[in-house]
Each structure stands twice: as C-alpha cells, then as structure tokens.
Backbone bond lengths (Angstrom), bond angles and torsions (degrees), N, CA, C in turn:
res aa  C-N    CA-C-N  psi(-1)  N-CA   C-N-CA  omega(-1)  CA-C   N-CA-C  phi
1 X - - - 1.469 - - 1.517 110.70 -
2 X 1.319 114.54 -40.30 1.503 118.12 -177.18 1.541 109.27 -67.55
3 X 1.324 116.51 -42.85 1.476 121.39 179.63 1.556 109.13 -62.18
4 X 1.342 114.12 -42.87 1.474 116.41 -176.20 1.527 108.67 -65.05
5 X 1.356 116.90 -40.90 1.454 118.90 -179.83 1.522 111.84 -66.07
6 X 1.335 116.94 -35.48 1.470 119.86 -178.38 1.499 113.76 -64.23
7 X 1.404 116.20 -21.43 1.431 119.43 -178.19 1.508 111.35 -86.64
8 X 1.345 118.47 -17.30 1.460 121.57 -175.78 1.516 113.46 -61.57
9 X 1.356 119.46 -48.55 1.481 118.26 178.58 1.492 111.93 -59.89
10 X 1.362 118.51 -39.07 1.445 122.47 -179.85 1.585 110.03 -62.27
11 X 1.379 113.00 -45.53 1.474 118.67 -179.66 1.555 109.35 -62.88
12 X 1.301 117.24 -40.15 1.433 120.66 179.48 1.529 111.57 -65.33
13 X 1.306 115.79 -41.54 1.464 120.13 178.92 1.511 110.28 -65.90
14 X 1.360 117.67 -36.97 1.431 119.01 178.99 1.525 111.25 -67.06
15 X 1.354 116.64 -40.62 1.467 119.20 177.99 1.520 110.43 -64.03
16 X 1.331 118.42 -37.30 1.488 120.45 178.05 1.538 108.98 -63.76
17 X 1.350 118.16 -41.82 1.449 120.63 -179.09 1.531 110.16 -63.21
18 X 1.338 115.64 -43.28 1.485 119.64 177.58 1.528 110.48 -60.78
19 X 1.327 115.20 -45.62 1.463 118.87 179.48 1.551 111.57 -62.17
20 X 1.336 117.41 -40.62 1.446 118.96 179.54 1.516 110.68 -66.15
21 X 1.334 117.62 -39.57 1.479 120.44 179.15 1.488 110.26 -64.46
22 X 1.331 119.79 -39.71 1.420 123.54 178.12 1.523 111.21 -65.82
23 X 1.338 115.99 -40.88 1.489 117.40 176.53 1.500 111.90 -61.66
24 X 1.346 116.67 -43.07 1.458 119.99 -178.29 1.524 109.51 -65.47
25 X 1.323 117.56 -43.70 1.477 121.93 178.53 1.515 111.39 -63.71
26 X 1.343 117.39 -38.39 1.452 120.36 179.98 1.495 111.56 -68.02
27 X 1.356 116.68 -44.42 1.446 119.91 179.21 1.536 110.08 -62.91
28 X 1.299 116.64 -42.31 1.467 121.98 179.44 1.526 110.40 -59.40
29 X 1.367 115.67 -42.39 1.451 118.75 -179.88 1.510 112.96 -65.51
30 X 1.367 114.33 -44.75 1.429 118.62 -178.47 1.540 111.77 -66.56
31 X 1.336 117.28 -43.08 1.442 122.29 -179.41 1.568 110.97 -66.39
32 X 1.280 116.44 -52.67 1.476 118.79 -170.09 1.523 114.17 -87.07
33 X 1.309 117.53 -34.38 1.469 118.64 178.80 1.535 109.03 -74.41
34 X 1.337 118.07 -49.71 1.465 118.85 177.92 1.532 110.80 -68.64
35 X 1.315 118.70 -31.24 1.453 119.93 175.36 1.502 111.74 -65.26
36 X 1.317 117.11 -34.42 1.466 123.09 179.14 1.543 114.48 -76.80
37 X 1.355 114.49 -17.13 1.465 118.32 -170.46 1.532 111.43 -66.44
38 X 1.314 118.71 -22.64 1.485 120.51 -179.85 1.529 108.53 -72.26
39 X 1.312 117.55 -43.95 1.499 119.16 178.04 1.538 108.81 -64.66
40 X 1.329 117.70 -42.80 1.470 122.33 178.64 1.528 110.94 -60.29
41 X 1.332 115.81 -41.02 1.461 121.04 178.52 1.536 111.57 -64.15
42 X 1.326 114.64 -40.70 1.454 120.09 177.53 1.542 110.98 -59.78
43 X 1.342 116.55 -44.02 1.426 121.94 177.66 1.536 111.17 -63.47
44 X 1.348 115.95 -46.45 1.471 120.08 -177.08 1.534 111.72 -62.26
45 X 1.346 117.19 -45.63 1.461 119.02 -175.40 1.532 114.30 -72.91
46 X 1.343 115.17 -14.78 1.476 118.22 176.31 1.511 112.38 -96.95
47 X 1.330 117.71 -3.87 1.496 120.68 178.03 1.517 114.16 -121.65
48 X 1.327 117.07 -15.45 1.467 122.02 -179.09 1.526 110.43 -132.25
49 X 1.339 117.20 156.17 1.455 118.60 178.10 1.510 110.72 -61.60
50 X 1.309 117.12 125.97 1.469 123.12 -162.63 1.526 113.40 -57.03
51 X 1.333 116.08 -63.00 1.470 119.84 -171.75 1.533 111.62 -71.06
52 X 1.322 118.04 -37.37 1.475 121.17 -178.23 1.542 108.08 -69.63
53 X 1.301 119.14 -41.37 1.449 121.09 178.91 1.535 111.64 -67.41
54 X 1.309 116.03 -43.28 1.485 118.78 177.67 1.515 111.08 -63.78
55 X 1.348 117.06 -42.78 1.469 119.03 -179.11 1.526 111.79 -65.32
56 X 1.356 116.33 -39.87 1.458 120.50 -177.99 1.535 110.67 -65.41
57 X 1.344 115.72 -42.16 1.455 117.81 -178.46 1.517 112.43 -67.60
58 X 1.342 117.10 -34.90 1.444 120.19 176.08 1.549 112.76 -68.65
59 X 1.345 113.61 -38.24 1.502 117.02 175.81 1.530 109.88 -61.45
60 X 1.338 118.01 -48.61 1.449 121.09 178.60 1.505 112.52 -59.94
61 X 1.342 116.42 -44.29 1.431 120.64 179.60 1.524 111.08 -64.26
62 X 1.318 118.29 -37.85 1.450 120.74 177.52 1.538 111.12 -64.38
63 X 1.313 117.47 -42.20 1.433 120.71 178.91 1.531 110.98 -64.37
64 X 1.347 118.04 -41.06 1.424 122.22 -179.05 1.544 110.83 -66.81
65 X 1.329 115.86 -45.92 1.450 118.77 179.85 1.527 111.21 -66.70
66 X 1.309 116.62 -37.87 1.475 121.46 174.89 1.504 112.76 -59.38
67 X 1.344 116.42 -41.77 1.457 120.98 177.96 1.531 111.60 -64.07
68 X 1.347 115.30 -40.26 1.475 119.25 177.09 1.513 111.72 -64.20
69 X 1.381 114.29 -45.23 1.455 118.35 178.92 1.505 112.19 -62.14
70 X 1.343 116.26 -39.91 1.479 120.07 179.56 1.500 110.16 -66.73
71 X 1.326 118.35 -38.90 1.472 121.24 177.99 1.509 111.95 -63.44
72 X 1.337 116.09 -25.82 1.455 121.36 178.04 1.526 112.18 -85.31
73 X 1.329 117.53 1.48 1.447 120.74 177.16 1.529 112.68 94.48
74 X 1.338 118.44 14.60 1.438 120.52 -179.50 1.530 109.17 -101.37
75 X 1.346 114.96 105.63 1.407 120.96 -175.70 1.518 114.18 -78.69
76 X 1.317 117.22 154.40 1.456 121.63 171.89 1.504 110.18 -63.95
77 X 1.338 119.52 138.51 1.456 121.50 -178.92 1.563 111.16 -72.54
78 X 1.286 117.00 148.31 1.449 123.06 174.28 1.510 113.17 -97.52
79 X 1.334 115.20 -9.83 1.481 121.43 -179.43 1.542 109.49 -76.89
80 X 1.333 116.05 126.40 1.465 119.22 -179.47 1.520 110.67 -66.80
81 X 1.317 116.86 -26.54 1.499 119.48 177.02 1.533 111.83 -62.59
82 X 1.320 116.45 -37.15 1.471 121.11 179.17 1.507 110.11 -66.11
83 X 1.327 117.20 -40.86 1.466 120.62 178.39 1.529 110.92 -68.02
84 X 1.289 115.85 -36.45 1.485 120.14 178.21 1.541 110.09 -65.82
85 X 1.339 116.93 -41.63 1.468 120.79 174.75 1.504 110.68 -59.82
86 X 1.326 117.77 -43.95 1.496 120.83 178.98 1.497 110.64 -65.06
87 X 1.325 116.34 -38.63 1.507 118.49 179.72 1.535 110.10 -65.13
88 X 1.299 117.17 -46.11 1.486 119.59 177.51 1.495 111.09 -57.56
89 X 1.349 115.76 -48.13 1.507 120.30 177.59 1.523 112.13 -58.14
90 X 1.321 114.16 -43.10 1.440 119.03 -179.19 1.544 111.90 -63.35
91 X 1.314 115.92 -40.96 1.453 119.60 -179.86 1.510 111.55 -67.71
92 X 1.359 116.16 -37.42 1.477 119.06 -177.24 1.571 110.99 -78.56
93 X 1.320 117.51 -46.47 1.440 120.40 -170.21 1.547 111.23 -91.17
94 X 1.285 120.48 -31.52 1.474 122.95 -177.37 1.523 109.94 -96.51
95 X 1.344 116.91 -61.00 1.469 119.33 -177.88 1.536 109.92 -67.02
96 X 1.307 117.09 -53.24 1.433 121.70 -175.74 1.503 114.03 -68.91
97 X 1.354 115.82 -59.17 1.456 119.26 -173.84 1.503 113.41 -78.65
98 X 1.344 119.77 -55.28 1.455 119.76 179.72 1.514 113.27 -67.45
99 X 1.305 116.66 -36.68 1.461 120.94 179.19 1.506 110.44 -62.99
100 X 1.313 117.62 -50.12 1.472 121.54 179.78 1.517 112.15 -64.54
101 X 1.348 117.29 -37.90 1.429 120.52 175.76 1.536 111.62 -64.51
102 X 1.330 116.58 -41.22 1.459 118.69 178.07 1.508 113.63 -61.12
103 X 1.311 116.68 -39.50 1.493 120.47 177.01 1.530 109.41 -66.57
104 X 1.320 117.40 -45.57 1.465 121.86 -175.02 1.507 112.95 -66.51
105 X 1.331 116.94 -36.05 1.441 119.82 -174.82 1.500 112.32 -70.50
106 X 1.336 118.53 -10.44 1.442 121.71 172.36 1.523 110.78 -67.19
107 X 1.331 116.02 -27.54 1.458 121.75 -169.75 1.543 113.86 -110.96
108 X 1.344 116.72 -9.49 1.461 117.69 179.65 1.497 108.69 -128.19
109 X 1.347 118.94 160.55 1.466 120.57 178.89 1.525 110.74 -64.57
110 X 1.312 115.44 150.52 1.441 118.93 -179.78 1.519 114.30 -64.21
111 X 1.360 115.43 -30.31 1.475 118.23 179.94 1.518 110.67 -69.36
112 X 1.359 118.53 -35.55 1.454 121.31 176.40 1.565 110.49 -66.08
113 X 1.320 116.66 -40.98 1.420 121.09 178.96 1.508 109.23 -59.47
114 X 1.330 117.32 -46.36 1.446 120.64 -179.80 1.518 112.12 -63.11
115 X 1.274 117.16 -44.29 1.484 121.88 179.50 1.521 110.52 -60.82
116 X 1.327 116.40 -47.18 1.479 117.95 -178.21 1.525 111.98 -69.01
117 X 1.342 117.61 -27.72 1.455 119.16 178.90 1.550 111.91 -68.34
118 X 1.337 116.89 -15.73 1.476 119.08 174.63 1.525 110.65 -67.02
119 X 1.356 116.93 -16.43 1.470 120.06 178.63 1.502 111.73 -69.81
120 X 1.313 120.40 -10.56 1.446 121.66 176.27 1.563 110.44 -56.18
121 X 1.321 116.00 -41.09 1.447 118.86 178.68 1.519 112.75 -61.96
122 X 1.322 116.91 -31.57 1.466 121.04 179.67 1.525 109.69 -70.87
123 X 1.351 116.86 -44.63 1.458 120.23 178.47 1.526 111.22 -63.31
124 X 1.320 116.78 -39.40 1.470 120.66 -179.82 1.486 110.91 -62.89
125 X 1.343 117.28 -40.82 1.480 121.47 178.86 1.542 110.85 -62.55
126 X 1.340 116.82 -39.37 1.447 120.04 179.83 1.570 110.19 -69.47
127 X 1.297 115.64 -48.92 1.461 121.23 -177.48 1.555 111.77 -64.63
128 X 1.311 116.07 -27.30 1.482 119.15 -179.22 1.519 111.77 -68.49
129 X 1.317 119.53 -10.41 1.468 122.35 175.75 1.507 111.00 -80.83
130 X 1.329 119.44 -4.53 1.457 124.07 179.99 1.523 110.60 -113.85
131 X 1.335 117.50 165.32 1.452 122.78 174.21 1.494 113.57 92.98
132 X 1.321 116.03 -177.18 1.463 122.78 -176.89 1.479 112.83 -66.15
133 X 1.360 116.39 -32.48 1.477 119.48 -177.07 1.530 110.72 -106.32
134 X 1.301 117.31 29.12 1.463 122.11 -176.78 1.506 111.69 -63.36
135 X 1.271 116.28 153.17 1.451 122.92 172.26 1.504 109.36 -147.53
136 X 1.349 118.27 146.24 1.465 121.08 -179.07 1.506 113.08 -68.83
137 X 1.303 116.08 156.47 1.445 121.28 174.52 1.486 112.37 -75.86
138 X 1.277 117.69 135.99 1.499 121.91 174.24 1.522 107.98 -77.20
139 X 1.352 117.07 159.16 1.515 118.49 176.36 1.503 111.41 -53.81
140 X 1.337 117.24 -39.43 1.473 119.53 179.56 1.506 111.39 -62.85
141 X 1.347 116.83 -41.96 1.462 121.94 179.52 1.534 109.36 -63.63
142 X 1.289 117.23 -43.06 1.493 119.97 177.95 1.513 109.23 -58.11
143 X 1.333 117.69 -44.64 1.446 122.07 179.17 1.529 110.07 -59.20
144 X 1.338 115.43 -44.81 1.499 120.92 179.29 1.507 110.96 -59.56
145 X 1.360 116.81 -41.82 1.442 120.76 -179.88 1.514 112.01 -64.69
146 X 1.283 115.19 -45.79 1.493 119.74 -179.37 1.516 110.68 -62.40
147 X 1.318 116.38 -44.07 1.481 119.42 177.94 1.528 110.37 -65.42
148 X 1.343 117.79 -43.03 1.451 121.74 -177.50 1.521 111.75 -60.61
149 X 1.307 116.75 -49.83 1.478 118.39 -177.81 1.502 111.30 -71.88
150 X 1.323 119.68 -28.54 1.474 121.35 173.22 1.516 110.24 -63.79
151 X 1.367 116.41 -39.58 1.416 119.89 179.23 1.544 110.94 -68.91
152 X 1.313 118.02 -38.55 1.466 120.99 175.52 1.511 111.29 -61.12
153 X 1.307 117.32 -38.39 1.465 121.21 178.68 1.523 109.85 -60.71
154 X 1.322 117.70 -41.60 1.444 119.53 -178.70 1.516 112.22 -72.47
155 X 1.338 118.31 -28.09 1.465 119.99 177.04 1.508 111.98 -72.45
156 X 1.360 117.29 -42.57 1.453 121.34 -176.70 1.535 112.18 -81.52
157 X 1.344 116.84 -17.04 1.436 120.16 179.59 1.529 107.94 -132.29
158 X 1.303 115.98 67.03 1.488 119.56 -168.47 1.498 117.64 -81.24
159 X 1.363 115.81 -0.31 1.468 116.71 -177.18 1.503 112.50 -118.24
160 X 1.340 114.64 35.67 1.480 117.67 176.20 1.499 112.17 67.07
161 X 1.328 116.03 -108.47 1.470 119.71 -174.05 1.546 112.32 -90.04
162 X 1.325 116.63 -0.98 1.464 119.09 -178.52 1.545 108.33 -108.31
163 X 1.325 115.80 115.39 1.455 120.55 -178.33 1.537 110.98 -69.42
164 X 1.285 116.41 130.11 1.458 123.03 -178.58 1.516 109.40 -63.78
165 X 1.333 116.77 139.59 1.451 121.91 -178.05 1.466 114.20 -60.03
166 X 1.310 119.20 -22.63 1.474 123.46 -178.90 1.523 112.53 -91.59
167 X 1.348 116.88 11.96 1.425 117.63 -171.68 1.525 113.58 -56.37
168 X 1.326 118.08 -41.72 1.485 120.62 -179.44 1.495 110.89 -59.56
169 X 1.374 120.38 -42.54 1.440 121.93 -179.06 1.556 110.61 -74.32
170 X 1.327 117.03 -30.44 1.467 119.29 176.31 1.559 109.59 -66.41
171 X 1.336 115.88 -39.57 1.451 119.86 177.93 1.542 109.62 -66.63
172 X 1.337 116.81 -32.72 1.468 120.03 178.38 1.532 109.46 -63.88
173 X 1.347 117.88 -37.27 1.456 121.40 176.35 1.544 110.11 -63.65
174 X 1.297 115.89 -42.17 1.460 119.50 179.81 1.513 111.24 -63.04
175 X 1.375 116.01 -39.61 1.467 120.11 175.71 1.531 110.03 -64.51
176 X 1.358 116.80 -38.41 1.459 120.06 177.49 1.542 110.79 -60.69
177 X 1.324 113.84 -38.50 1.492 119.14 179.17 1.528 109.46 -65.96
178 X 1.317 117.17 -37.00 1.481 120.14 178.04 1.519 108.58 -65.01
179 X 1.337 118.31 -42.29 1.471 121.43 176.52 1.507 110.87 -58.72
180 X 1.328 117.10 -42.94 1.450 123.06 176.97 1.553 110.61 -58.55
181 X 1.319 115.70 -46.61 1.454 121.30 -178.56 1.533 111.22 -65.51
182 X 1.347 116.41 -36.98 1.442 119.44 176.86 1.537 111.81 -64.14
183 X 1.340 115.02 -38.48 1.491 119.26 176.52 1.532 110.04 -66.00
184 X 1.325 118.33 -41.34 1.453 121.45 178.50 1.521 110.99 -61.68
185 X 1.331 116.73 -44.27 1.462 118.48 -179.52 1.519 112.55 -71.06
186 X 1.352 115.98 -30.58 1.449 118.60 174.51 1.509 112.72 -61.78
187 X 1.364 113.59 -43.72 1.488 118.66 176.31 1.491 110.87 -60.10
188 X 1.340 115.85 -41.02 1.484 119.80 -176.43 1.517 109.98 -67.15
189 X 1.312 119.05 -35.26 1.459 122.22 -177.72 1.511 112.89 -75.31
190 X 1.374 116.39 -46.42 1.469 118.98 -174.73 1.526 113.22 -83.13
191 X 1.309 117.36 -24.77 1.477 123.41 178.50 1.521 111.50 47.94
192 X 1.316 117.92 69.81 1.471 122.31 179.17 1.511 113.56 -51.51
193 X 1.330 118.33 144.65 1.433 123.37 177.50 1.542 113.23 -79.07
194 X 1.318 115.07 -20.55 1.476 119.83 176.99 1.503 112.42 -65.27
195 X 1.346 117.54 143.52 1.455 120.50 -178.62 1.525 107.78 -58.56
196 X 1.346 117.10 153.24 1.455 120.11 -178.21 1.546 113.33 -59.51
197 X 1.366 117.17 -38.80 1.423 118.53 -178.92 1.528 112.95 -69.49
198 X 1.322 117.07 -41.04 1.490 119.17 178.70 1.538 108.93 -72.17
199 X 1.322 118.42 -37.43 1.451 120.20 177.66 1.542 111.63 -60.88
200 X 1.322 114.77 -42.75 1.488 118.51 178.97 1.508 110.12 -64.78
201 X 1.341 118.11 -39.35 1.443 121.08 177.90 1.525 110.50 -60.27
202 X 1.326 115.67 -42.73 1.465 121.21 179.44 1.535 112.84 -63.13
203 X 1.358 114.74 -44.74 1.444 117.56 -177.74 1.528 110.98 -70.11
204 X 1.325 117.71 -35.18 1.475 121.47 176.50 1.514 109.38 -63.76
205 X 1.340 116.60 -44.74 1.461 119.32 -178.00 1.509 111.32 -64.81
206 X 1.345 117.37 -48.09 1.469 120.33 -177.31 1.535 111.55 -69.39
207 X 1.309 115.92 -41.71 1.459 119.69 177.06 1.546 111.49 -64.56
208 X 1.327 115.59 -41.09 1.459 120.89 177.51 1.514 112.19 -61.19
209 X 1.327 117.48 -42.19 1.453 121.81 176.48 1.544 110.76 -60.08
210 X 1.308 116.31 -43.40 1.480 119.70 179.72 1.528 110.54 -63.18
211 X 1.357 116.07 -44.60 1.448 120.25 177.54 1.541 112.15 -60.89
212 X 1.330 116.21 -45.53 1.430 119.94 -176.47 1.564 110.55 -66.61
213 X 1.337 116.96 -40.00 1.433 121.14 178.09 1.540 111.96 -61.51
214 X 1.319 114.27 -38.48 1.522 119.80 178.01 1.510 107.14 -65.77
215 X 1.342 118.41 -42.38 1.467 121.24 179.51 1.524 110.93 -64.54
216 X 1.338 118.39 -38.17 1.458 119.85 178.72 1.529 110.30 -68.06
217 X 1.339 117.48 -40.73 1.451 122.20 177.53 1.529 112.39 -58.79
218 X 1.335 116.79 -31.97 1.440 122.17 -179.32 1.531 112.02 -88.05
219 X 1.298 118.26 5.74 1.460 123.61 176.49 1.540 115.43 75.31
220 X 1.343 115.42 28.19 1.459 118.36 -175.27 1.549 112.92 -81.37
221 X 1.337 119.05 -9.64 1.457 120.77 178.45 1.530 111.10 -60.11
222 X 1.289 116.11 -39.85 1.514 121.52 -178.08 1.533 110.54 -70.53
223 X 1.342 117.98 -16.34 1.468 120.18 -174.82 1.543 110.97 -94.03
224 X 1.342 117.09 -0.51 1.464 119.64 -175.66 1.537 109.53 -78.14
225 X 1.304 115.91 113.30 1.462 122.91 177.25 1.512 108.16 -132.37
226 X 1.380 117.15 111.43 1.445 121.19 -179.30 1.510 112.45 -63.42
227 X 1.309 118.42 140.64 1.439 124.30 170.74 1.543 105.95 -140.23
228 X 1.338 115.91 164.34 1.494 117.63 177.89 1.528 112.72 -60.15
229 X 1.378 118.57 -48.57 1.459 116.48 177.86 1.503 113.63 -61.46
230 X 1.343 116.70 -39.57 1.486 120.22 179.18 1.496 111.93 -62.99
231 X 1.374 116.77 -44.74 1.467 119.76 -179.42 1.514 111.70 -64.66
232 X 1.349 116.68 -42.39 1.487 119.89 -177.63 1.503 109.02 -66.71
233 X 1.339 120.24 -44.57 1.443 121.66 -178.85 1.504 111.21 -65.69
234 X 1.312 117.63 -38.38 1.447 123.89 178.88 1.543 108.95 -62.17
235 X 1.365 116.74 -49.03 1.426 121.06 -178.76 1.550 111.44 -65.38
236 X 1.354 116.58 -40.58 1.462 119.60 179.41 1.529 111.81 -61.49
237 X 1.358 115.44 -46.86 1.454 119.03 179.32 1.534 114.00 -64.32
238 X 1.340 115.31 -36.72 1.449 117.74 -177.47 1.537 111.59 -75.25
239 X 1.339 116.98 -49.53 1.465 119.14 -173.74 1.508 112.08 -84.66
240 X 1.328 118.48 -45.80 1.467 119.95 -173.72 1.513 112.51 -85.99
241 X 1.377 115.99 -53.71 1.477 117.20 -176.62 1.531 114.10 -69.03
242 X 1.285 117.45 -44.53 1.483 121.21 -176.03 1.527 112.69 -83.16
243 X 1.342 119.24 -31.18 1.462 121.13 -174.62 1.507 114.46 -104.80
244 X 1.327 116.17 -62.40 1.484 120.61 -174.17 1.539 110.69 -65.93
245 X 1.305 117.37 -49.81 1.471 121.31 -177.47 1.517 109.57 -64.02
246 X 1.338 117.25 -40.51 1.461 117.44 178.70 1.533 111.67 -64.97
247 X 1.337 117.71 -41.21 1.459 120.98 176.83 1.535 109.84 -58.44
248 X 1.325 115.47 -42.24 1.483 119.45 177.26 1.525 111.48 -62.19
249 X 1.310 117.58 -42.32 1.450 122.07 178.52 1.511 111.29 -63.22
250 X 1.317 117.00 -39.18 1.476 121.70 176.40 1.486 111.38 -59.87
251 X 1.340 116.21 -40.02 1.495 121.67 178.79 1.521 107.85 -63.53
252 X 1.358 118.02 -45.85 1.446 121.44 -178.48 1.507 112.61 -62.07
253 X 1.335 116.04 -37.12 1.467 120.31 -177.85 1.504 111.20 -63.82
254 X 1.300 117.95 -26.35 1.496 120.13 -177.95 1.525 112.68 -105.99
255 X 1.353 117.81 -1.49 1.456 118.70 -176.91 1.522 114.20 -128.75
256 X 1.337 117.67 4.03 1.425 119.56 176.52 1.546 108.97 -152.34
257 X 1.296 117.83 178.74 1.456 121.19 -172.73 1.529 113.47 -84.34
258 X 1.332 117.28 154.46 1.454 119.48 177.42 1.550 112.19 -56.40
259 X 1.343 118.28 -39.17 1.444 119.18 -178.35 1.523 111.90 -63.93
260 X 1.357 116.28 -25.94 1.468 118.81 -179.49 1.541 109.46 -84.87
261 X 1.329 118.15 -51.05 1.458 116.99 -175.90 1.534 110.93 -72.02
262 X 1.349 116.33 -19.57 1.464 118.43 177.70 1.553 112.43 -72.66
263 X 1.327 117.83 -7.12 1.441 120.50 179.78 1.536 112.60 -65.22
264 X 1.338 118.14 -18.19 1.442 120.65 179.92 1.563 110.76 -57.94
265 X 1.350 115.62 -28.13 1.470 120.29 -176.03 1.513 112.64 -64.93
266 X 1.334 117.17 -24.70 1.446 118.33 176.41 1.508 116.14 -118.35
267 X 1.365 117.51 -9.27 1.455 119.50 171.28 1.514 109.61 -79.54
268 X 1.347 117.89 -42.82 1.468 119.61 -177.26 1.505 113.48 -55.33
269 X 1.352 121.23 -46.47 1.461 119.46 178.60 1.538 113.29 -58.52
270 X 1.330 116.49 -35.82 1.487 119.86 178.09 1.526 110.20 -65.04
271 X 1.355 116.86 -42.97 1.449 120.96 177.02 1.501 110.71 -63.40
272 X 1.346 116.66 -45.40 1.437 120.59 -179.33 1.534 113.53 -63.44
273 X 1.366 117.29 -36.21 1.448 120.69 177.68 1.525 112.45 -64.55
274 X 1.350 115.59 -38.18 1.470 119.99 -179.97 1.556 109.18 -68.18
275 X 1.344 114.71 -47.41 1.477 119.40 -177.83 1.541 109.47 -65.82
276 X 1.341 118.66 -39.60 1.424 119.23 176.11 1.515 115.72 -59.71
277 X 1.363 113.52 -33.99 1.482 119.20 176.14 1.535 110.14 -70.40
278 X 1.376 115.06 -43.52 1.467 118.42 -177.27 1.513 112.87 -68.78
279 X 1.369 117.26 -42.32 1.441 121.77 -172.81 1.506 113.05 -85.32
280 X 1.343 117.84 -44.81 1.459 122.58 -175.18 1.522 114.75 -108.38
281 X 1.347 117.06 -5.40 1.412 120.73 -176.99 1.526 112.17 70.19
282 X 1.353 117.40 25.47 1.433 121.44 -179.73 1.538 110.55 -71.41
283 X 1.325 113.22 142.02 1.452 117.25 179.27 1.541 110.55 -130.61
284 X 1.270 116.87 156.99 1.462 122.12 176.30 1.525 109.06 -114.90
285 X 1.368 113.57 140.34 1.459 116.39 177.87 1.562 109.43 -70.82
286 X 1.320 114.94 173.98 1.482 118.27 -178.12 1.537 109.39 -64.68
287 X 1.327 116.40 -40.73 1.468 118.23 177.72 1.521 112.69 -65.45
288 X 1.329 116.04 -36.40 1.475 120.22 176.49 1.487 111.41 -65.53
289 X 1.341 116.97 -40.46 1.471 120.44 176.69 1.527 111.67 -62.95
290 X 1.346 115.95 -39.95 1.460 119.70 174.90 1.521 109.58 -65.39
291 X 1.304 118.00 -43.47 1.482 120.08 176.34 1.523 113.53 -59.87
292 X 1.364 114.97 -37.54 1.453 119.26 178.40 1.527 109.95 -62.97
293 X 1.299 117.41 -47.59 1.469 121.15 179.43 1.517 110.47 -60.32
294 X 1.315 117.60 -40.39 1.462 119.34 -179.72 1.516 111.36 -69.44
295 X 1.322 118.20 -42.00 1.472 120.60 176.47 1.521 111.40 -57.19
296 X 1.356 115.79 -49.35 1.438 120.05 -178.34 1.528 112.60 -63.13
297 X 1.336 115.31 -36.81 1.465 120.65 177.54 1.545 108.18 -64.82
298 X 1.323 117.39 -46.18 1.459 121.44 -177.55 1.530 111.10 -62.50
299 X 1.331 115.49 -44.79 1.479 119.76 179.57 1.536 110.50 -66.05
300 X 1.324 115.55 -39.21 1.463 118.04 175.95 1.498 114.35 -61.13
301 X 1.350 116.67 -42.60 1.495 120.95 177.36 1.522 108.27 -62.41
302 X 1.333 117.58 -44.56 1.432 120.07 179.55 1.524 112.39 -58.72
303 X 1.348 115.89 -43.78 1.486 121.86 -179.54 1.543 110.07 -59.62
304 X 1.326 114.57 -45.82 1.471 119.49 -176.68 1.538 111.97 -77.40
305 X 1.348 115.76 -23.70 1.503 117.70 -176.96 1.507 111.40 -72.94
306 X 1.316 118.49 -24.50 1.454 123.15 -179.07 1.507 111.43 -122.94
307 X 1.353 117.26 63.00 1.473 118.25 -175.29 1.497 115.62 -64.96
308 X 1.345 118.16 -21.26 1.456 121.63 -176.39 1.520 113.08 -90.26
309 X 1.347 117.56 -8.37 1.465 118.94 -176.08 1.507 108.52 -79.06
310 X 1.327 114.27 154.53 1.473 121.20 -177.96 1.552 107.50 -128.11
311 X 1.321 118.69 101.51 1.437 118.08 -177.99 1.523 110.62 -69.44
312 X 1.331 115.68 161.72 1.468 120.26 174.46 1.517 109.25 -66.77
313 X 1.347 116.10 145.70 1.452 118.27 175.87 1.546 110.84 -61.43
314 X 1.335 117.25 124.22 1.468 117.64 -179.10 1.546 110.19 -77.49
315 X 1.322 114.53 159.04 1.438 118.33 172.42 1.546 108.39 -66.00
316 X 1.279 115.00 -48.18 1.467 126.43 172.99 1.512 106.72 171.11
317 X 1.334 118.65 164.82 1.472 117.42 176.67 1.473 110.41 -59.60
318 X 1.323 115.73 147.08 1.472 118.99 -170.94 1.504 113.51 -84.54
319 X 1.316 116.19 56.69 1.442 120.80 178.04 1.500 113.06 -81.75
C-alpha cells in the first residue's frame, strides 16, 4: 500500500506535464497554423479557381474531420433538425464568410485581410445582446467595441482624407466577418445536440458543397491548373488549417478558459502580418499600424471583459 501511494504524486505530476505539453502544442497550432492561413489563402486564390478550390478543400476537410469524429464514436445525427443547423452554419461560415473572404483576398494584402477578420469578435459582442440568451454589454466591453471599430476605420481608410482603392474589398471582408458572427450566434442560440467535432465536419462538408457548386456554375472547372504553390497551399489549408488546428482548438476549449483560448482572435492577425511581410513584402502604413494596435487592444478588452462566455467553435479563421 505504501509503495502504491508513493507512486501517485509521481503519476499526477506526469499527467500534469503531459497536459502542459498538449496545451503548449495546441496553442502553437492555433496561433501559427491559423495565423499562416491568410498567406496560404492568398497563394491558393492566385493559383487556383477561387470558389471551386475553397469549396473542394472544405469538402475534403469535412470528410476527414467526420471520419475522425466517427472513429471516436461520434455518430452522424439522424435528426433532420441537426442537419438543418449544420446547413445554416455552413452557409453562413463557409459559403458566406470564407467564400467572401477568398474573393476579397485576391484584391487586398493578406495582412489587411487578417487584421479586418479580427472584427469578428466585435460583431459577436454586438449580436450577443440579442436572442434568447442575450446579455447586456459591460462598460469594459463597450470600450472594447469602440476601440475595435475605431481601429478598423483606420485600417480601411489609412490615408486620412483619401479613401484607399481597396475600400470595397475591405468592406467585403467586414461583411464576411458579420456573416461569421451570425453563424456563431446561430450556434449559440440553437445549441445543436451533435458533438462539436462532428457538427463542424457537417457544416464544412455542406458549406463546401455550396461553394464548389457556385464555382462550377461560374465555369471555374476549366480554370483549374495545378501548380506547386497551388497544391501546397491547398494541402496546407485542408489538412493543417481545417483539420489539425481545429482539433487543437477543440482541445483548448475543453482544457482551458475562454479568455485564454480566445486570444487566437488577436494573435493570429499579428502572425499573419509578419508572414505577409516576409512572404509578399506587404507593408502597413503608420495609420494602419496604429489601427492594428487599436483593433488588437479592443479585441483583447472584449476577450477579458467576458471571461465566462463560451463562443461557438469556429470552423476556422476566414482566411
């Protein structure tokens, strides 16, 4: 009995070390893989037909995630309501948000796309004041919102009185973020019974089918020409961004606090900005850098202002 008891502290310490290593690995995956997804998306949309490639990679990712969920004992739902929820989520987060982002990133730098996607947290905070589970904004959250949208204004209008030529596409990204937020709030309101991993696989598959069908209707099948950059970006987004990073995020959602795992919303844009500078030579003006700092501060305040809230699991950042 004494020997058995003496091993328990050691076993506990070993489990803690394993847990800590998994947390570090999961944070690293979410930060760096999702942060890299904007550069990868920029490469993919400039080498492959935009909507068809995006739809195909989401379909493949949905099938892969579904297979993993099924192997873990998570069965596909037989309830038509669950499929309808997944379809609505797929249309909002994949077709609407990721599709619109994929089109817009053809025309704007990847670092601007990443920075503007941080505004999703701002839309979510506003929409969370509505619905059956609504709650009022705290003074700190209001401050975060004001700062966040002020920063967005500086990013989309970086030259003072001269409107940036990409303004229309920048606004398209903001609309895509609103679509993402609507999907998040829909998930929050209906609370699907399907496990988060299987539900995400379903919404990726259904949203990917919708994106691919739209691409086929626009005649993009004849535009598909494989290249090394296109193939690598496609594989990275499918396997790493949609599958591995999401699995890591799922682990964080169940093993750490919302305030901690929510930090991806403002760490990812910083990673994307650095990679955009290294890979494409993208630069930000002084006003855009100021706007970036203000956006990240606003999102950070929002994250810390609602430490008990639990956002819906995202499909992935809309890069």
